C-alpha positions in Angstrom: 13.4 8.2 -11.9 11.1 5.9 -13.7 8.0 4.1 -12.5 7.4 0.8 -14.3 4.1 -0.6 -15.6 2.7 -3.5 -13.6 2.8 -7.0 -15.1 -0.4 -6.8 -17.1 0.4 -10.0 -18.9 -0.1 -12.0 -15.7 -3.4 -13.8 -15.7 -6.1 -12.4 -13.4 -6.1 -15.6 -11.5 -2.4 -15.3 -10.6 -1.8 -13.6 -7.3 0.8 -10.8 -7.5 2.3 -8.3 -5.1 1.3 -4.7 -5.3 4.8 -3.2 -5.4 5.7 -1.6 -8.8 8.8 -3.3 -10.2 10.6 -2.6 -13.6 10.5 -5.6 -16.0 12.0 -4.8 -19.4 10.4 -7.0 -22.1 11.8 -5.6 -25.3 10.7 -8.6 -27.5 7.1 -8.1 -26.6 7.1 -4.4 -27.5 8.9 -5.1 -30.8 6.5 -7.8 -31.7 3.6 -5.5 -30.8 4.9 -2.8 -33.1 5.4 -5.2 -36.0 1.8 -6.5 -35.6 0.4 -3.0 -35.7 2.4 -2.2 -38.9 1.5 -5.5 -40.5 -2.2 -5.9 -39.8 -3.3 -2.7 -38.1 -4.5 -4.3 -34.9 -4.5 -2.0 -31.9 -2.3 -2.9 -28.9 -4.0 -4.7 -26.1 -3.4 -4.3 -22.4 -1.2 -7.4 -22.3 1.4 -5.6 -24.5 1.9 -3.0 -21.8 4.4 -5.2 -20.0 7.7 -3.5 -19.4 6.8 0.0 -20.5 8.4 2.4 -18.1 6.7 5.7 -16.9 8.3 8.9 -15.8 7.9 9.8 -12.1 5.3 12.6 -12.8 2.3 11.4 -10.8 -1.4 11.5 -11.7 -3.8 13.4 -9.5 -6.9 11.9 -11.3 -9.4 10.4 -9.0 -11.5 8.5 -11.5 -11.3 5.7 -14.0 -12.9 7.1 -17.1 -13.4 3.6 -18.5 -15.7 2.7 -15.6 -19.2 3.9 -15.2 -20.3 1.6 -12.4 -22.0 3.2 -9.4 -20.4 2.1 -6.2 -22.1 1.9 -2.8 -20.6 3.6 0.2 -19.4 1.7 3.3 -19.4 3.6 6.7 -15.9 4.2 8.2 -14.9 2.9 11.6 -15.6 5.3 14.5 -12.6 6.9 16.2 -13.0 9.9 18.4 -9.6 10.0 20.0 -7.9 13.1 21.5 -4.4 13.9 20.2 -1.9 14.0 23.0 1.5 14.8 21.4 4.5 12.7 20.5 3.6 9.8 22.8 0.2 9.4 21.0 -0.3 6.6 18.5 -3.3 6.2 16.2 -4.5 9.7 16.7 -3.8 12.8 14.6 -4.4 16.5 15.3 -6.2 16.6 11.9 -9.1 14.2 11.8 -9.9 12.2 8.6 -13.1 12.7 6.7 -14.9 10.1 4.6 -16.8 10.9 1.4 -16.7 7.8 -0.8 -15.1 4.4 -0.3 -12.5 4.1 -3.0 -8.7 4.1 -3.6 -9.4 2.7 -7.0 -11.4 5.7 -8.3 -10.7 7.1 -4.8 -10.9 10.5 -3.2 -8.1 12.6 -1.6 -7.5 12.0 2.1 -7.8 15.0 4.4 -4.2 16.4 4.5 -2.1 15.0 7.3 -5.0 12.9 8.8 -2.8 9.8 8.5 0.5 11.1 9.8 2.0 7.6 10.2 1.8 6.6 6.5 5.1 6.9 4.6 6.2 6.7 1.0 9.1 4.3 0.4 11.5 4.5 -2.6 13.6 1.3 -2.9 16.3 0.3 -5.3 17.3 3.9 -5.8 13.7 4.9 -6.7 12.9 2.0 -9.1 10.4 0.4 -6.7 7.7 2.3 -4.8 5.8 1.0 -1.8 3.9 2.4 1.2 4.5 1.7 4.9 3.7 3.0 8.3 5.6 4.3 11.3 5.3 2.4 14.6 8.1 4.3 16.2 9.8 7.4 14.8 12.7 5.2 13.7 10.9 2.1 12.5 8.6 1.5 9.6 6.5 -1.6 8.9 6.0 -2.6 5.3 5.6 -5.7 3.1 8.5 -8.1 2.8 8.1 -8.4 -0.9 8.8 -4.7 -1.2 12.4 -5.1 0.1 13.2 -8.4 -1.6 16.3 -8.0 -3.7 17.0 -4.4 -2.6 19.5 -2.8 -0.3 19.0 -0.5 2.7 21.4 2.1 1.4 19.3 2.5 -1.7 16.1 3.0 0.2 14.6 6.4 1.2 11.5 6.9 3.4 9.4 10.1 3.2 7.0 11.1 6.0 4.7 14.1 6.6 3.7 14.4 3.0 0.4 14.4 1.2 1.5 14.7 -2.5 4.3 12.8 -4.1 5.2 15.9 -6.2 5.9 17.9 -3.0 7.7 15.1 -1.1 10.8 17.3 -0.7 8.7 19.5 1.6 8.3 16.6 4.1 11.0 14.7 6.1 13.2 12.0 4.5 15.4 9.4 6.0 17.8 6.8 4.6 17.2 3.2 5.8 20.0 1.8 8.0 18.8 -1.8 7.6 15.7 -3.8 7.1 14.6 -7.1 8.5 12.2 -9.4 6.6 10.4 -12.1 8.5 12.6 -15.2 8.3 9.6 -17.3 7.2 8.6 -15.0 4.3 7.7 -17.0 1.2 6.6 -15.8 -2.3 4.4 -18.9 -2.4 1.2 -17.4 -1.2 3.0 -14.4 0.3 3.1 -16.0 3.7 4.7 -13.8 6.5 4.8 -10.8 4.1 6.1 -8.3 6.7 9.4 -6.4 7.0 10.6 -3.7 9.4 12.8 -0.9 8.2 15.2 0.7 10.8 16.1 4.3 9.8 19.5 5.9 10.2 17.9 8.5 12.4 14.4 9.0 13.8 11.8 11.3 12.1 11.0 14.4 14.0 7.6 14.2 15.6 5.3 17.0 14.3 1.6 17.5 13.8 2.2 15.9 10.3 4.4 13.0 11.4 3.1 10.5 14.0 2.9 6.7 14.6 0.2 4.1 14.2 -1.0 1.9 17.1 -0.5 -1.8 17.1 -2.5 -4.6 18.7 -1.4 -8.2 19.3 -4.9 -9.5 19.8 -4.7 -12.2 17.0 -8.5 -12.1 16.6 -8.2 -8.7 15.0 -9.1 -7.6 12.5 -12.3 -9.6 12.6 -14.5 -10.7 9.7 -17.2 -8.1 9.0 -15.2 -5.3 10.5 -14.9 -2.1 8.6 -11.4 -0.8 7.8 -9.7 2.0 6.1 -6.9 1.7 3.5 -4.8 4.6 2.2 -1.9 4.9 -0.2 -0.4 6.4 -3.3 -1.0 3.4 -5.6 -2.5 3.6 -9.1 -6.2 4.5 -9.4 -7.0 1.8 -12.0 -5.5 -1.5 -13.0 -4.7 -0.1 -16.4 -2.7 2.9 -15.0 1.1 3.0 -15.1 1.5 6.0 -12.8 1.0 6.2 -9.1 -1.3 8.8 -7.6 0.2 12.2 -6.7 -2.4 12.5 -3.9 -2.7 10.2 -0.9 -6.0 8.4 -1.5 -8.2 6.5 1.0 -11.1 4.0 0.9 -13.3 2.1 3.3 -13.5 -1.7 3.0 -14.6 -4.7 4.9 -12.7 -7.7 6.3 -14.0 -10.8 4.6 -13.7 -14.6 4.6 -12.4 -16.6 1.7 -13.7 -15.7 -1.8 -13.1 -16.5 -5.4 -10.6 -13.5 -5.6 -9.0 -14.0 -2.2 -8.1 -17.1 -0.2 -5.9 -16.8 3.0 -3.3 -19.5 3.3 -3.4 -19.3 7.1 -4.8 -17.3 10.0 -1.9 -14.8 9.6 -3.6 -13.5 6.5 -6.9 -11.7 6.0 -9.0 -10.8 3.0 -10.6 -7.4 2.6 -12.4 -5.4 0.0 -15.8 -3.9 -0.7 -17.8 -3.4 -4.0 -14.8 -2.5 -6.1 -12.9 -0.7 -3.4 -9.4 -2.2 -3.3 -5.7 -1.6 -3.1 -3.7 -1.7 -6.3 -0.1 -1.4 -7.7 2.0 0.8 -5.5 -0.1 0.3 -2.4 2.1 -2.7 -1.2 3.1 -2.2 2.4 0.5 0.4 3.2 -1.7 -0.1 6.3 -5.2 -1.5 6.7 -6.5 0.5 9.7 -9.3 -0.4 12.1 -10.6 1.1 15.4 -9.1 -0.5 18.5 -9.7 1.1 21.9 -10.9 4.3 20.1 -7.5 4.6 18.3 -6.5 4.0 14.7 -4.6 0.8 14.7 -2.6 -0.7 11.8 -4.0 -4.3 11.9 -3.1 -5.3 8.3 -0.5 -4.7 5.6 -1.3 -4.6 1.9 0.2 -7.8 0.5 -1.1 -9.1 -2.8 -4.2 -9.5 -5.0 -5.7 -10.8 -8.3 -6.0 -7.7 -10.3 -7.5 -4.6 -8.7 -11.0 -3.9 -7.7 -11.6 -7.2 -5.9 -10.8 -8.4 -2.4 -7.1 -8.5 -1.7 -4.8 -10.3 0.8 -3.4 -8.5 3.8 -0.8 -9.6 6.4 -2.4 -9.8 9.9 0.0 -7.6 12.0 -1.2 -9.0 15.3 0.2 -12.4 14.5 3.8 -11.1 14.5 4.3 -9.8 18.1 7.6 -11.6 18.8 9.0 -10.5 15.4 8.0 -6.9 15.8 9.0 -6.5 19.5 12.3 -8.3 18.8 13.3 -5.3 16.6 11.5 -2.3 18.0 11.2 -3.4 21.7 8.0 -3.8 23.7 
């Protein structure tokens, strides 16, 4: 299956979702080739629109075009004790934290985030992340499922590398429910719940994330962890083979991120950010000494700045109406 290039021609000031979606722009490619032949000008990034990429994934953890030195942000403190299938937000394998980046990130400790899943939509043409809140329900971003069908959606759990996803568990989606108030204007209510045809089997590699419905969380200044298989630089067209993680900080409004309401939060830190392919993945904070999925990767202006996250705690009635209390 193919993974498309993100829409590089979109201006940096235009907010865009972080799902990776195929857009065929034959005319642009043809014009670019003619320009090269005629005047010998090299292709710019903007002419990358619509170029598809095979599903072989990159395991590179650096952006060779960038030499900036990034500072390190300390991770939230969680010292929970794993208690089996009934446990949320706690894994038998503990995460470790080396540097803060998904963009130029480092590989997560294998199976330290057992609730994070890889979602292939539209028969593999769209890739997003998500997280388990029960063994039969996945939370992701509403923009990931827009225009797709449940029957063409497969979810993989218990994996660390995309190239070995067949070694994990997979389930077909029975149906998905986007928030009825979801809007592409500002990506308000950007949340959806996938109901699987059958539950995942709980193992040491497959678990569920905790939720909180305290609408003050996550709070400004709080440290958080993001993890996903998204691209490792804004110029990349291939998702990461490895699950990468980074430590960021919840922020107020900024030039790169302005929440439309209290149901959205901004977060980032010194170049640490989500990017294309990370849509739907969790922003995780420490609540009651457990890893709690308090945000959903929603949209951003480029990569390497603060991004917009859906505040999970604002959607108690929507979530419980589908998964139960």
